[in-house]
C-alpha positions in Angstrom: 22.5 65.4 38.6 19.5 66.3 36.5 16.0 65.9 37.7 13.0 64.8 35.8 9.9 67.0 36.2 7.4 65.5 38.6 4.7 65.4 35.8 6.8 63.0 33.8 7.1 60.3 36.4 3.5 59.0 36.2 3.7 58.4 32.5 7.0 56.6 32.8 5.7 54.5 35.7 2.8 53.4 33.5 5.2 52.6 30.6 4.0 55.4 28.5 5.8 57.9 26.4 6.5 61.0 28.5 3.6 62.8 26.8 1.2 59.9 27.6 1.0 58.7 24.0 1.2 54.9 23.3 4.2 55.4 21.0 7.2 57.8 21.4 8.2 58.6 17.9 10.9 61.1 18.9 13.9 58.8 18.3 12.6 57.8 14.8 11.7 61.4 14.0 15.4 62.3 14.7 16.2 60.5 11.5 14.7 63.5 9.7 13.1 61.5 6.9 9.3 61.3 7.3 9.0 58.7 4.5 11.4 56.4 6.3 9.5 56.9 9.6 6.2 56.0 7.9 7.8 53.0 6.2 9.3 51.7 9.5 6.0 52.3 11.3 4.0 50.3 8.6 6.6 47.5 8.8 6.2 47.4 12.6 2.4 47.2 12.3 2.4 44.6 9.6 5.0 42.4 11.2 3.5 42.7 14.7 0.1 41.6 13.3 1.8 38.5 11.9 3.6 37.9 15.2 0.4 38.2 17.2 -1.3 35.6 14.8 1.6 33.3 15.6 1.2 33.8 19.3 -2.5 33.1 19.1 -1.8 29.9 17.2 0.8 28.8 19.7 -1.6 29.5 22.5 -4.2 27.3 20.8 -1.6 24.5 20.7 -0.5 25.2 24.3 3.0 25.8 23.0 4.4 28.0 25.8 7.9 27.9 24.3 6.7 29.3 21.0 4.7 32.0 22.8 7.8 33.0 24.8 9.9 33.2 21.7 7.5 35.2 19.6 6.6 37.5 22.6 10.3 38.2 22.9 10.2 39.4 19.2 7.2 41.6 19.8 9.0 43.0 22.9 12.1 43.9 20.8 10.1 45.4 18.0 8.0 47.5 20.4 11.1 48.8 22.2 12.6 49.8 18.8 9.4 51.6 17.8 9.0 53.4 21.2 5.8 51.6 22.1 6.7 51.2 25.8 3.3 49.9 27.0 3.4 47.2 24.3 7.0 46.4 25.2 6.0 45.9 28.9 3.0 43.8 28.2 5.0 41.6 25.8 7.7 41.2 28.4 5.0 40.0 30.9 3.6 37.6 28.3 7.1 36.2 27.6 7.7 35.8 31.3 4.4 34.0 31.9 5.1 31.7 28.9 8.5 30.8 30.3 6.7 29.8 33.5 4.0 28.0 31.5 1.3 29.9 33.5 -1.7 29.8 31.2 -3.9 32.2 33.2 -1.1 34.8 33.2 -0.4 34.1 29.5 -4.1 34.8 28.7 -4.2 38.0 30.8 -0.9 39.2 29.3 -2.0 38.4 25.7 -5.2 40.5 26.3 -2.9 43.4 27.4 -0.6 42.9 24.4 -3.5 43.0 22.0 -4.9 46.1 23.7 -1.6 48.0 23.7 -1.0 47.0 20.1 -4.4 48.3 19.1 -3.6 51.6 20.8 -0.2 51.9 19.2 -1.5 51.0 15.8 -4.4 53.6 16.1 -1.9 56.2 17.2 0.6 55.5 14.4 -2.3 55.5 11.8 -3.4 58.9 13.2 0.0 60.5 13.5 1.5 59.2 10.3 -1.5 58.5 8.1 -0.7 54.9 7.7 
């Protein structure tokens, strides 16, 4: 059985990449094509911005079902991009929406927006988006 170094555990517990960054690009970088990684990252940023606009509009209409559906999409996109914190906060938003708990939805949406801003800033910095 292999062991994970102690220093890695706090980052994983917080939903961060092992090195503490908001996005773990290692899986995408294994593709070996920087232009493709940049294109995928830009697509992630653009599509997630649109999804967050949709969530905000659904929240304004008190449409918990739509919030849950779109949060699920953000969760999947975040997992694919390696944005673990964003994935976790999107999962929390999805769960709160499924329970129709407005206070939890608002708190979770704040976290989603915060984690998206961190992921976007990191991707722009690392990949010159």
